C-alpha positions as CSV (number, residue, x, y, z in Angstrom):
1,M,-34.6,-7.0,-38.5
2,K,-32.7,-3.9,-38.8
3,T,-33.0,-2.7,-35.1
4,F,-32.0,-6.4,-34.2
5,R,-28.9,-6.2,-36.4
6,R,-27.8,-2.5,-35.4
7,G,-28.4,-3.5,-31.3
8,W,-28.8,-6.6,-30.0
9,G,-27.1,-8.0,-32.5
10,A,-24.4,-6.2,-33.1
11,A,-23.9,-6.5,-29.5
12,L,-24.1,-9.9,-29.1
13,L,-21.3,-10.2,-32.5
14,L,-18.7,-8.4,-30.4
15,F,-19.1,-10.1,-26.8
16,I,-18.6,-13.0,-28.7
17,L,-15.7,-11.6,-30.8
18,V,-14.0,-10.6,-27.4
19,P,-12.8,-13.8,-26.4
20,V,-12.2,-14.9,-29.8
21,M,-10.0,-12.1,-30.4
22,M,-8.2,-13.2,-27.0
23,F,-7.9,-16.7,-27.6
24,A,-6.6,-15.7,-31.5
25,A,-3.9,-13.2,-29.5
26,A,-2.7,-16.0,-27.1
27,W,-2.3,-18.4,-30.0
28,I,0.0,-16.1,-31.6
29,V,1.7,-15.8,-28.7
30,K,2.2,-19.0,-28.2
31,L,3.1,-20.0,-31.8
32,T,5.6,-16.7,-32.6
33,G,7.3,-18.1,-29.1
34,L,6.5,-14.6,-27.7
35,P,7.9,-13.9,-24.0
36,T,4.8,-15.0,-21.8
37,N,4.2,-11.8,-20.2
38,L,3.6,-10.0,-23.2
39,S,0.7,-12.0,-23.8
40,G,-2.1,-10.2,-21.8
41,P,-1.0,-6.9,-23.3
42,F,-0.9,-8.5,-26.6
43,Q,-4.7,-10.0,-26.3
44,D,-5.6,-6.4,-24.8
45,G,-4.3,-4.6,-27.8
46,I,-5.5,-7.0,-30.3
47,V,-9.0,-6.2,-28.9
48,V,-9.2,-3.0,-28.5
49,I,-7.8,-2.2,-31.9
50,G,-10.2,-5.4,-33.3
51,A,-13.6,-3.6,-31.8
52,W,-12.3,-0.2,-32.8
53,L,-12.4,-1.7,-36.5
54,Y,-15.7,-3.1,-35.5
55,N,-17.2,0.0,-34.5
56,H,-15.8,2.4,-37.1
57,Y,-17.0,0.1,-40.0
58,L,-19.7,-1.5,-39.0
59,T,-21.7,-0.3,-35.8
60,R,-20.8,3.6,-35.9
61,V,-21.7,4.3,-31.9
62,P,-20.5,7.5,-30.6
63,I,-17.5,7.1,-28.3
64,H,-17.2,10.0,-25.8
65,W,-13.8,9.6,-24.8
66,W,-13.4,13.2,-22.8
67,N,-16.1,15.5,-21.5
68,P,-14.5,18.9,-20.2
69,R,-18.2,20.5,-19.6
70,D,-18.8,20.5,-15.8
71,L,-16.2,18.9,-14.4
72,D,-17.4,19.7,-10.6
73,H,-20.8,18.1,-11.4
74,Q,-18.9,15.0,-12.8
75,F,-16.7,14.3,-10.2
76,H,-20.0,14.7,-7.7
77,L,-21.6,11.8,-9.7
78,A,-18.1,10.1,-9.8
79,V,-17.7,9.8,-5.7
80,P,-19.6,6.2,-5.3
81,S,-17.4,4.5,-7.7
82,I,-14.0,6.7,-6.4
83,I,-14.9,5.9,-2.8
84,L,-15.4,1.9,-3.8
85,V,-12.1,2.5,-5.7
86,A,-10.3,3.7,-3.3
87,I,-11.4,1.3,-0.7
88,L,-9.8,-1.5,-3.0
89,A,-7.1,-0.3,-3.9
90,L,-6.1,1.2,-1.1
91,A,-4.1,-1.9,0.6
92,K,-2.6,-2.7,-2.9
93,L,-1.1,0.9,-3.9
94,T,0.5,0.9,-0.2
95,Q,2.3,-2.8,-0.7
96,L,3.2,-1.4,-4.5
97,F,4.6,2.1,-2.7
98,Q,6.5,-0.2,-0.4
99,M,7.9,-2.8,-2.7
100,K,11.7,-1.8,-3.7
101,F,11.5,-0.1,-7.3
102,Q,12.0,-2.6,-10.8
103,P,11.9,-1.8,-14.2
104,L,9.1,-4.4,-14.8
105,M,6.9,-2.1,-12.3
106,L,6.3,0.1,-14.7
107,F,5.4,-2.7,-17.7
108,Y,2.4,-4.2,-15.5
109,I,1.1,-0.6,-15.0
110,G,1.3,0.2,-18.3
111,Y,-0.7,-3.4,-18.8
112,V,-3.7,-2.1,-16.4
113,I,-4.0,0.7,-17.7
114,L,-4.4,-0.8,-21.2
115,I,-6.8,-3.2,-19.7
116,G,-8.9,-0.3,-17.9
117,L,-8.7,1.1,-21.3
118,T,-9.7,-1.6,-23.5
119,E,-12.2,-3.2,-21.0
120,E,-14.2,0.5,-20.4
121,F,-14.1,1.2,-24.5
122,V,-15.5,-1.7,-25.5
123,F,-18.5,-2.5,-22.3
124,R,-19.2,1.2,-22.0
125,G,-18.0,3.0,-24.9
126,V,-19.6,0.8,-27.3
127,L,-21.4,-2.0,-26.3
128,I,-23.7,0.5,-23.8
129,P,-25.2,2.6,-26.9
130,L,-25.2,-1.3,-29.3
131,L,-27.8,-2.0,-26.0
132,A,-29.7,1.6,-26.1
133,R,-30.7,1.2,-29.8
134,S,-33.0,-1.7,-28.9
135,M,-33.9,-0.3,-25.4
136,P,-34.5,3.4,-26.1
137,N,-35.3,5.4,-23.3
138,H,-34.2,2.3,-20.0
139,P,-30.6,3.2,-19.4
140,L,-31.0,1.4,-16.2
141,A,-32.0,-1.8,-18.5
142,V,-29.1,-1.2,-20.7
143,I,-26.3,-1.0,-17.8
144,I,-27.3,-4.0,-16.0
145,V,-27.4,-5.9,-19.5
146,D,-24.3,-4.6,-20.1
147,S,-22.6,-5.2,-16.4
148,A,-24.6,-8.6,-16.8
149,L,-22.4,-9.1,-19.9
150,F,-18.9,-7.5,-18.4
151,G,-19.3,-10.2,-15.7
152,G,-20.3,-13.0,-18.1
153,L,-16.6,-12.5,-19.7
154,H,-15.0,-13.3,-16.8
155,L,-15.9,-17.0,-17.1
156,I,-12.8,-17.3,-19.8
157,N,-10.8,-16.9,-16.6
158,T,-11.7,-20.2,-15.3
159,S,-9.3,-21.8,-18.1
160,Q,-6.4,-20.4,-15.9
161,M,-8.6,-20.0,-12.4
162,S,-10.3,-22.0,-10.3
163,W,-14.1,-21.5,-10.2
164,T,-14.1,-20.7,-6.5
165,Y,-12.1,-17.5,-7.2
166,V,-14.1,-17.1,-10.8
167,L,-17.6,-17.0,-9.6
168,P,-17.1,-13.8,-6.9
169,Q,-15.0,-12.0,-9.2
170,I,-18.1,-12.3,-12.2
171,L,-20.6,-11.0,-9.4
172,F,-17.3,-8.6,-8.8
173,A,-17.6,-7.3,-12.1
174,M,-21.3,-6.9,-12.4
175,A,-21.0,-4.6,-9.5
176,L,-17.9,-2.7,-11.0
177,G,-19.4,-2.4,-14.2
178,T,-22.9,-1.2,-12.8
179,F,-21.0,1.6,-11.2
180,F,-19.2,2.2,-13.8
181,A,-21.6,2.5,-16.9
182,G,-24.0,4.8,-14.6
183,L,-21.0,6.9,-14.5
184,Y,-20.4,6.9,-18.0
185,V,-23.7,7.3,-19.2
186,S,-24.4,10.5,-16.9
187,T,-20.8,12.6,-17.6
188,Q,-20.5,11.1,-21.2
189,N,-16.3,11.0,-20.0
190,L,-15.1,7.7,-20.8
191,A,-11.9,9.1,-19.4
192,W,-13.1,8.8,-15.5
193,T,-14.3,5.2,-16.2
194,I,-10.8,4.3,-17.7
195,G,-8.5,5.4,-15.2
196,L,-10.9,4.3,-12.2
197,H,-11.1,0.7,-13.5
198,A,-6.8,1.0,-13.6
199,I,-6.7,1.9,-10.5
200,T,-8.8,-0.8,-9.2
201,D,-6.8,-3.4,-11.4
202,I,-3.7,-2.3,-9.8
203,S,-3.2,-5.6,-7.1
204,L,-2.3,-7.4,-10.1
205,V,0.7,-5.4,-10.9
206,T,2.3,-7.2,-7.3
207,Q,0.7,-10.5,-8.4
208,L,2.4,-10.3,-11.3
209,I,5.5,-9.7,-9.7
210,D,5.3,-11.8,-7.6
211,H,3.8,-15.0,-9.4
212,P,4.3,-13.6,-13.5
213,N,3.5,-17.4,-14.3
214,N,1.6,-18.9,-11.7
215,F,-2.2,-18.9,-10.9
216,N,-2.3,-21.4,-8.1
217,N,-2.6,-17.9,-5.8
218,F,-6.1,-17.5,-7.7
219,N,-7.6,-20.0,-5.4
220,I,-10.0,-19.3,-2.4
221,S,-12.3,-22.6,-0.6
222,P,-16.0,-22.9,-1.6
223,V,-16.8,-21.4,1.9
224,I,-15.0,-18.2,1.2
225,S,-16.1,-18.0,-2.2
226,A,-19.4,-18.1,-1.3
227,V,-19.2,-15.4,1.4
228,V,-17.3,-13.2,-1.1
229,A,-19.9,-13.5,-3.4
230,A,-22.8,-12.8,-1.5
231,F,-21.2,-9.4,-0.8
232,Y,-20.0,-8.9,-4.1
233,F,-23.8,-9.9,-4.6
234,L,-25.4,-7.3,-2.1
235,L,-23.0,-4.4,-3.8
236,L,-24.1,-5.3,-7.2
237,I,-27.9,-4.3,-5.6
238,V,-26.2,-1.0,-4.1
239,A,-25.1,-0.2,-7.3
240,I,-28.1,-0.7,-9.3
241,V,-30.1,2.0,-6.9
242,V,-27.4,4.0,-7.0
243,V,-27.3,4.1,-10.3
244,S,-30.6,3.9,-10.9
245,R,-30.8,7.6,-9.5
246,Q,-28.4,8.5,-11.7
247,V,-29.4,8.2,-15.4
248,K,-33.1,8.7,-14.4
249,G,-34.3,10.7,-17.3
250,I,-31.2,10.3,-19.5
251,K,-31.4,9.3,-22.9
252,I,-28.3,7.5,-24.2
253,K,-27.1,8.6,-27.5
254,T,-26.9,5.9,-30.2
255,E,-25.8,7.2,-33.6
256,L,-22.7,10.1,-34.9
């Protein structure tokens, strides 16, 4: 029972607390009349602070924010994630640089960095060692469960976006989360995944500038949704194969 409370139980409790904190923060924004564009950053800020307090006072797992050792080897391990992120972000980065500069861009760039920091801290930094407490010596199983939870969190987006958009998003999050989890476990360097995650979300900058309060553009047809979901499922399989080699024989540190 003690192992469950410190491992699976603590991980599932945090997974439940994350959307609770997000909805609570959204309610506070609405109640206080704060500008709508502050809702997202405020939610992520509340989540990262809440998760830090949860780990600091309750679970106390080690967080490896930065690892300066063997950076060349770390880069080699990061290559699959870098290639994927580059393919995903190149078009949006080009579009962003072509847009006329406005101060709001800096705000949204800061927001996507905050998203990367929050989600990587929660799902890679805290949840991976918590799950590893219940699944010692099974790093790949830990990563698959962690990525499934990460994908499942995106179900909350159905409150603002269509199911046809969210379903591929869940599978994409699982695939990307698998790559990032493998990278974190093998490098012990959360800075890699925070940076890559933020670059992946750079498309949000152009979307939020063009449609700050309108989610109608987050909708695709069922046929396209099925095709994209199938592609992301194949990407998930590739991610599992790649990561299984990266983390083979690695023991995840679970205690300070």
